[in-house]
C-alpha positions in Angstrom: 29.8 118.3 51.7 28.3 120.1 48.7 26.8 118.9 45.5 28.4 120.6 42.5 26.1 122.1 39.9 25.3 120.1 36.9 25.5 121.8 33.5 23.0 120.1 31.3 20.6 121.1 28.5 18.7 123.2 30.9 21.4 125.8 30.6 20.0 126.7 27.2 16.3 126.6 28.0 14.7 127.4 31.3 11.8 125.0 30.7 14.0 121.9 30.6 14.3 119.9 33.8 17.7 120.3 35.5 17.9 117.0 37.4 19.1 114.9 34.5 15.7 113.3 33.7 15.0 112.3 30.1 12.3 110.7 28.1 12.4 107.0 27.0 14.7 107.8 24.1 17.2 109.6 26.4 16.3 113.1 25.3 15.9 116.1 27.7 12.3 116.7 28.8 10.4 119.9 29.1 9.2 120.6 32.6 5.9 122.0 31.4 4.9 118.9 29.5 6.1 116.1 31.8 6.3 115.0 35.4 4.7 116.7 38.5 1.3 115.6 39.7 0.0 115.0 36.2 2.4 112.1 35.7 2.1 111.0 39.3 -1.7 110.6 38.9 -1.1 107.6 36.6 1.5 106.1 38.9 -0.7 106.6 42.0 -3.6 105.2 40.0 -1.6 102.1 39.3 -0.7 101.7 43.0 -4.4 101.8 44.1 -5.2 98.8 41.8 -2.0 96.9 42.5 -2.4 97.2 46.3 -5.9 95.8 45.8 -4.4 92.8 44.0 -1.6 92.2 46.5 -3.6 92.6 49.7 -6.4 90.7 48.1 -4.0 87.7 48.5 -2.2 88.6 51.7 -5.1 89.7 54.0 -6.9 86.4 53.9 -4.1 84.0 52.9 -3.8 82.5 56.4 -7.5 81.6 56.3 -7.1 79.8 52.9 -4.1 77.9 54.1 -5.9 76.7 57.3 -9.4 76.1 55.9 -8.6 74.9 52.3 -5.1 73.5 52.5 -5.6 72.3 56.1 -2.4 73.7 57.6 -1.9 74.3 61.3 -1.7 77.7 63.0 2.1 77.9 63.2 2.7 76.4 59.7 0.1 78.6 58.0 1.4 81.8 59.8 5.0 80.9 58.9 4.1 80.3 55.2 2.4 83.7 55.1 5.4 85.3 56.8 7.9 83.6 54.5 6.0 84.5 51.4 5.6 88.1 52.5 9.3 88.1 53.3 10.1 87.0 49.8 7.8 89.6 48.4 9.7 92.3 50.2 13.2 91.0 49.7 12.9 90.5 45.9 13.0 94.3 45.3 16.8 94.1 46.0 17.1 92.2 42.7 14.6 94.5 41.0 16.6 97.6 42.1 19.8 96.0 40.8 18.4 95.3 37.4 16.9 98.7 37.1 19.9 100.7 38.2 22.5 98.5 36.4 20.8 97.5 33.1 17.2 98.3 32.1 16.2 101.4 34.0 13.1 101.7 36.2 10.5 101.9 33.5 11.5 98.8 31.5 12.1 96.8 34.6 8.7 97.7 35.9 6.9 96.7 32.7 8.6 93.3 32.5 8.0 92.6 36.1 4.4 93.5 35.8 3.9 90.8 33.1 5.4 88.3 35.5 3.2 89.6 38.3 0.1 89.1 36.1 1.2 85.6 35.2 1.5 84.6 38.9 -2.0 86.1 39.7 -3.6 84.2 36.8 -2.0 80.9 38.0 -3.0 81.6 41.6 -6.6 82.2 40.5 -6.6 78.9 38.7 -5.2 77.1 41.7 -8.0 78.3 44.0 -10.7 77.8 41.3 -10.2 74.1 40.2 -11.2 71.5 42.7 -8.5 69.2 41.5 -5.9 71.7 42.7 -6.9 71.7 46.4 -7.6 68.8 48.9 -11.1 67.6 49.7 -13.0 69.3 52.5 -12.8 68.1 56.1 -15.3 65.5 57.2 -17.4 67.5 59.7 -14.4 69.4 60.9 -12.4 66.3 61.4 -10.2 64.0 59.3 -8.9 66.8 57.1 -7.0 65.3 54.1 -3.6 66.8 53.4 -2.8 68.6 50.2 -0.9 66.6 47.7 2.6 67.6 46.5 1.1 68.7 43.2 -1.5 70.9 44.9 1.0 72.4 47.2 3.5 72.9 44.3 1.1 74.8 42.0 -0.3 77.0 44.7 3.1 78.0 46.1 4.6 78.3 42.6 2.0 80.8 41.8 2.6 82.7 45.1 6.3 82.9 44.5 5.9 84.0 40.8 3.9 86.9 42.3 6.8 87.6 44.6 9.2 87.7 41.7 6.9 90.1 39.8 6.6 92.4 42.8 10.4 92.4 43.1 10.6 94.5 39.9 7.6 96.7 40.6 7.9 97.7 44.3 11.3 99.5 44.3 10.8 101.2 41.0 7.3 102.5 41.0 7.6 104.6 44.1 11.0 105.9 43.0 9.6 106.8 39.6 6.9 108.8 41.3 9.4 110.8 43.3 11.5 111.3 40.1 8.6 113.3 38.6 9.5 116.3 40.8 12.6 118.3 39.8 14.5 119.2 43.0 16.1 122.2 41.1 12.7 123.9 40.9 11.5 125.2 44.2 7.8 124.6 43.7 8.3 121.1 42.5 10.7 120.5 45.4 8.0 121.5 47.9 5.5 119.2 46.3 7.9 116.3 46.6 7.9 116.6 50.4 4.2 115.6 50.4 4.6 112.9 47.7 5.2 109.9 50.1 2.3 110.9 52.3 -0.1 110.7 49.4 1.7 107.7 48.0 0.8 105.8 51.1 -2.7 107.3 50.9 -3.1 105.5 47.6 -1.7 102.3 48.9 -4.1 102.2 51.8 -7.0 103.2 49.6 -6.5 100.1 47.5 -5.8 98.1 50.6 -9.1 99.2 52.2 -11.0 97.8 49.2 -9.2 94.5 49.6 -9.7 94.2 53.3 -13.5 94.8 53.1 -15.0 93.8 49.7 -12.6 91.2 48.5 -12.2 89.5 51.9 -16.0 89.3 52.1 -16.2 87.8 48.7 -13.5 85.2 49.5 -15.3 84.1 52.7 -18.9 84.2 51.4 -18.9 83.9 47.6 -15.8 81.7 46.9 -12.1 82.0 46.4 -12.4 82.0 42.6 -14.1 85.3 42.4 -12.2 86.6 45.4 -8.9 86.1 43.5 -10.2 86.7 40.1 -11.2 90.3 40.8 -7.7 91.3 42.1 -6.2 89.7 39.0 -8.4 91.8 36.8 -7.6 94.9 38.9 -3.9 94.2 38.4 -4.3 94.1 34.6 -6.2 97.4 34.8 -3.5 99.0 36.9 -0.8 98.1 34.4 -2.9 99.6 31.6 -3.4 102.8 33.7 0.4 103.0 34.1 1.1 102.5 30.4 -1.4 105.3 29.5 0.7 107.8 31.4 4.0 106.9 29.5 4.2 110.1 27.5 4.2 112.2 30.7 6.9 110.4 32.6 10.4 111.6 33.4 13.1 109.0 33.6 16.5 108.7 35.2 19.2 106.9 33.1 20.7 103.7 34.6 23.8 104.6 36.4 25.2 101.2 37.2 24.5 98.9 40.1 24.7 100.8 43.4 25.5 97.6 45.2 28.5 96.9 42.9 29.7 100.5 43.4 29.5 100.2 47.2 31.4 96.9 47.1 34.1 98.5 45.0 34.6 101.1 47.6 34.8 98.6 50.4 37.3 96.5 48.5 39.5 99.4 47.5 39.5 100.9 51.0 40.4 97.5 52.5 43.2 97.1 50.0 44.6 100.5 50.9 44.1 100.2 54.7 47.8 100.9 55.5 47.9 104.1 53.4 47.4 107.6 54.8 44.7 109.7 53.4 46.2 113.0 52.1 45.0 116.2 53.8 44.4 117.9 50.5 41.2 116.5 48.9 42.5 117.5 45.5 45.1 114.7 45.8 42.3 112.1 45.8 40.9 110.5 42.6 38.0 112.5 41.2 36.5 113.2 37.8 35.8 116.7 36.4 32.5 118.5 36.8 32.0 118.3 33.0 32.3 114.5 33.0 29.6 114.1 35.6 27.4 116.7 33.9 27.7 114.8 30.6 26.2 111.7 32.3 23.5 113.7 34.1 25.0 113.2 37.5 26.2 115.4 40.3 29.7 115.5 41.8 29.9 115.3 45.6 32.8 116.8 47.7 34.6 114.8 50.3 33.2 114.8 53.8 34.9 113.8 57.1 32.4 111.1 58.1 33.4 107.4 57.8 36.9 108.6 56.8 38.3 105.1 56.5 36.4 104.7 53.2 38.4 107.7 51.8 41.3 105.3 51.3 39.4 103.9 48.3 40.2 107.2 46.4 43.9 107.3 47.2 45.9 107.2 43.9 48.2 104.2 43.9 48.8 103.8 40.2 46.0 101.2 40.0 43.2 101.8 37.5 40.8 98.9 38.3 37.5 100.1 39.7 38.0 97.6 42.5 41.2 99.3 43.5 40.5 103.0 42.8 37.3 104.9 43.2 36.2 108.5 42.8 35.5 110.7 45.8 31.9 111.0 44.6 31.6 107.2 44.6 33.1 107.0 48.1 30.6 109.7 49.3 27.7 107.8 47.8 28.8 104.7 49.6 29.1 106.6 52.9 25.6 107.9 52.6 24.2 104.4 52.0 26.4 102.8 54.7 25.2 105.2 57.4 21.6 104.1 56.7 22.4 100.4 57.6 22.2 100.8 61.4 18.9 102.6 60.9 17.7 99.8 58.7 18.5 97.3 61.4 16.4 99.1 64.0 13.3 99.0 61.7 13.3 95.2 61.4 11.6 94.4 64.7 8.7 96.8 63.9 8.3 95.0 60.6 7.7 91.7 62.5 4.7 93.4 64.2 3.2 94.3 60.9 2.9 90.6 60.0 0.9 89.9 63.1 -2.1 91.7 61.7 -2.5 89.3 58.8 -1.6 86.1 60.7 -2.2 85.7 64.5 -4.6 88.6 64.8 -6.8 87.1 62.0 -6.7 83.6 63.7 -7.8 85.2 66.9 -10.7 86.7 65.1 -11.9 83.3 63.9 -12.5 82.3 67.6 -14.7 85.3 68.5 -18.3 86.3 67.9 -18.3 87.9 64.5 -22.0 88.8 64.3 -23.1 92.2 63.1 -26.9 91.9 63.3 -28.9 88.8 62.8 -27.8 87.9 59.3 -24.2 89.1 58.8 -20.9 87.9 60.1 -17.8 90.0 59.6 -14.9 88.0 58.1 -11.9 88.0 60.5 -9.5 89.5 58.0 -11.9 92.5 57.5 -10.5 94.0 60.7 -7.4 94.9 58.6 -9.6 97.5 57.1 -9.4 99.5 60.4 -5.6 99.6 59.9 -6.3 101.2 56.6 -9.0 103.6 57.7 -7.0 104.9 60.7 -4.0 105.2 58.4 -5.9 107.2 55.8 -7.4 109.6 58.5 -4.0 110.0 60.2 -2.2 110.8 56.9 -4.7 113.6 56.0 -4.6 115.0 59.5 -0.8 114.8 59.7 -0.2 116.4 56.3 -2.9 119.0 56.4 -3.1 120.0 60.0 -0.2 118.8 62.1 2.6 119.6 59.7 1.5 123.3 59.0 0.9 123.9 62.7 4.2 122.5 64.0 6.2 123.9 61.2 5.6 127.4 62.6 7.7 126.5 65.6 10.2 124.0 64.2 10.8 125.9 60.9 11.2 122.4 59.4 9.4 121.9 56.0 8.3 118.4 57.2 7.1 119.7 60.6 9.2 117.3 62.6 12.3 115.4 61.5 12.1 112.1 59.8 13.8 110.4 62.8 11.3 112.0 65.2 8.5 110.7 63.1 10.0 107.2 63.1 10.6 107.3 66.9 7.0 108.2 67.7 5.9 105.2 65.6 8.2 102.8 67.4 6.8 103.9 70.8 3.3 103.2 69.4 4.4 99.7 68.4 5.3 98.9 72.0 1.8 100.0 73.1 0.1 98.0 70.3 1.6 94.7 71.6 0.7 95.6 75.2 -2.9 96.2 74.1 -2.9 93.0 72.1 -1.7 91.1 75.2 -4.5 92.5 77.4 -7.1 91.8 74.7 -5.9 88.1 74.4 -6.0 87.7 78.2 -9.6 88.9 78.2 -10.4 86.4 75.4 -8.8 83.5 77.3 -10.6 84.6 80.6 -14.0 84.4 78.9 -13.1 81.1 77.3 -12.3 79.6 80.8 -15.4 81.1 82.4 -17.6 79.4 79.7 -15.5 76.2 79.6 -14.9 76.7 75.8 -11.7 74.8 75.1 -12.6 73.1 71.8 -10.8 73.8 68.5 -14.0 75.2 66.9 -15.6 76.7 69.9 -16.7 80.3 69.5 -16.0 82.6 72.4 -19.0 84.8 73.4 -16.9 88.0 73.0 -17.2 90.4 70.2 -14.5 90.4 67.6 -14.3 94.2 68.0 -12.2 93.6 71.1 -9.4 93.4 68.7 -10.3 96.8 67.1 -7.9 99.0 69.2 -4.8 97.1 68.2 -5.7 97.3 64.6 -6.7 101.0 64.7 -3.5 102.0 66.5 -1.5 99.9 64.0 -2.8 102.2 61.3 -1.7 105.3 63.2 1.7 103.8 63.8 2.1 103.0 60.1 1.7 106.7 59.3 4.7 107.4 61.5 6.9 104.3 61.0 6.3 103.2 57.4 6.0 106.6 55.8 9.1 107.8 57.7 11.1 104.7 56.7 10.5 105.1 53.0 10.9 108.9 53.2 14.3 108.7 55.0 15.7 105.8 52.9 14.8 107.7 49.7 15.7 111.2 50.9 19.1 110.3 52.3 20.1 108.1 49.4 22.3 109.8 46.8 20.8 110.5 43.4 22.4 107.5 41.7 21.2 105.1 44.4 17.5 106.1 45.0 16.2 102.6 43.9 18.6 101.0 46.4 17.3 103.4 49.1 13.7 102.3 48.3 15.0 98.6 48.4 16.3 99.3 51.9 12.7 100.0 52.9 11.3 96.8 51.4 14.3 94.9 52.9 13.3 95.8 56.4 9.8 94.4 55.7 11.3 91.2 54.2 13.8 90.5 56.9 11.1 91.4 59.5 8.7 88.8 58.0 11.4 86.1 58.0 12.3 87.0 61.6 8.6 86.8 62.5 8.5 83.3 61.1 11.6 82.3 63.1 10.4 83.8 66.3 7.0 82.2 66.0 8.5 78.7 65.3 11.1 79.1 68.0 8.7 80.2 70.7 6.2 77.5 69.8 8.9 74.9 69.9 10.7 76.0 73.1 7.5 76.5 75.1 6.4 72.9 74.4 9.5 71.4 75.9 9.6 69.5 79.2 5.9 68.5 79.0 4.4 72.1 78.8 1.4 72.8 76.6 3.2 75.5 74.7 2.2 79.1 74.0 1.1 78.7 70.3 -1.0 75.7 69.3 -3.5 75.0 66.6 -6.2 75.4 69.2 -6.0 79.1 70.2 -8.5 78.5 73.1 -5.8 76.6 75.0 -2.8 78.6 73.8 -1.1 81.5 75.5 -0.8 84.1 72.8 -0.9 86.7 75.6 2.6 85.6 76.6 3.8 85.8 73.1 2.5 89.3 72.7 4.1 90.4 75.9 7.4 88.9 74.6 7.0 91.0 71.4 6.3 94.1 73.5 9.6 93.7 75.4 11.4 93.0 72.2 9.9 96.2 70.7 11.0 98.3 73.7 14.6 97.0 73.5 14.6 97.8 69.8 13.4 101.4 70.6 16.4 101.8 73.0 18.7 100.7 70.2 17.0 103.2 67.9 17.7 106.0 70.3 21.4 105.3 70.2 21.4 105.1 66.3 19.4 108.4 66.1 21.7 110.1 68.5 24.7 109.6 66.2 22.9 109.8 62.8 23.9 112.8 60.6 21.6 114.0 57.9 23.0 114.7 54.5 23.4 118.5 53.9 20.6 119.6 51.7 21.7 121.8 48.9 19.6 124.3 47.0 20.8 123.7 43.4 20.6 126.6 41.0 21.9 127.3 37.6 24.5 129.6 39.1 25.8 127.2 41.6 24.9 125.4 44.8 23.8 127.0 48.1 23.6 125.5 51.5 20.1 126.2 52.9 20.4 125.6 56.7 16.9 126.6 57.6 15.2 124.0 55.4 17.7 121.3 55.0 19.0 120.6 58.4 16.7 118.4 60.3 16.5 120.4 63.5 15.8 118.1 66.4 16.0 119.0 70.0 14.4 115.9 71.5 16.0 113.0 73.1 16.1 111.2 69.8 17.7 114.0 67.9 20.6 113.4 65.5 23.6 115.6 65.4 23.1 118.6 63.1 25.4 118.4 60.1 27.8 121.1 59.3 28.2 122.4 55.7 31.4 120.4 55.2 29.6 117.2 56.3 31.4 116.7 59.5 29.8 114.3 62.0 
């Protein structure tokens, strides 16, 4: 499978970008005055402040729900998981709007305004006494929140979710769009973009998990939510300042609609035989694609059933006849779906750090010296710190060293990176299980079974599971967004990014389902249950062991998917044509989780 050269305005001037990017008015842009790290600095600057705002809410949300809205452990954890799930699922809508109608920049700006509105309302909800229930009477008789109090608080939360739906899939894709893949130097910089993108995310997260969490626990929720709101406003201003430097991709229509058209057309023609000569299939000319700033893709032999969508039958409806390029784009997105499914279980584990892990921390000794107690949610900072350190070591030391042997620009393949992270997730849950068993043992030895009893065991017993979680994120989360973006066709990059957020969304909903189901099933037949409001008489260790087994089974499924996964053939695109670059494009993988190496014609 080869990408056919695009003939654009760059043919007349070497300084114009060759990847179809334009300015806001749709005019070709000069490479020297736009894009690259100069433009990305504003985008990365936005992400630092936005992550501070988002994790300023998420990190300590379970504490607010239990301490201020007086919810139980399972209810509060599930409300956090469901909200996080909505946050990560909404990007599907944001990607659709951007790709089909408004473009990434306009979609992002509008969504940012909605985001700010939600943050302002949320700050109001935690600031006004009338919008939250009265405090508990000496830890007992906690009044329930009224329908109005619940309604306003969760309305604000889900307005934030709607706003993030338009920002998350578009801001990272815009960042990657600032590098022209036709220019070798810019192309090499793009390989490191997502590493440093995540560095910016976790830098903002670190501020939230330390300073903001401390303010929320010790100085009040009004200032603890007010500062993230202010930070979000600043982040949008930072983004808008960089507007003159951005490169933009024109909307190319909804990728979801284009994929559905291929499925419908292929299904309608299921009885027909695909001609041996690809020229007999429906396709547009190179000039037509070039005039729209797009590339033409030759037919490949993978998922050959979908080729039936391009058989000429006399029909002209886009739901009955599709181009070969459209079919190939659909193939590339379809083959990512099995990989997407194997990354859902790891996403359920990510939620534990801001729900059950935090609730465990509230039962432990949080003293750091005679006058300071660490807020339980602050341990999330160790996820961030270990992630930051690992990203730098990985990008600056590991990749250059291993690249000498693998000859792969990324050091190891994207699937290898993902597989290593999945193994780490299994060990994280095993470590969490043993830490919880130790906590329960100390509770029994000291006869501490009360709801508010503090176990004489340092909160830092939870540190290993948090720290290893950050290391695992460097492998799993970075690899996920990298592979979903890299392997998506040019016209479906936003959908590729939405695949990444979808795994987190579905994983969050699945976490809520698993937690509720396990809590309910284990209480049947007169048993105490594994997950109760009183963690000192719960059996979270059993739940963590269950999640470890689930993670291991998921890893086995991943091995099967990785074995049959075929990377897209990477093409070095030049003005004189297209060249297959086997040394840099093929993700060489000789391990047990290696994919098949694609051939130049795209055979699988």
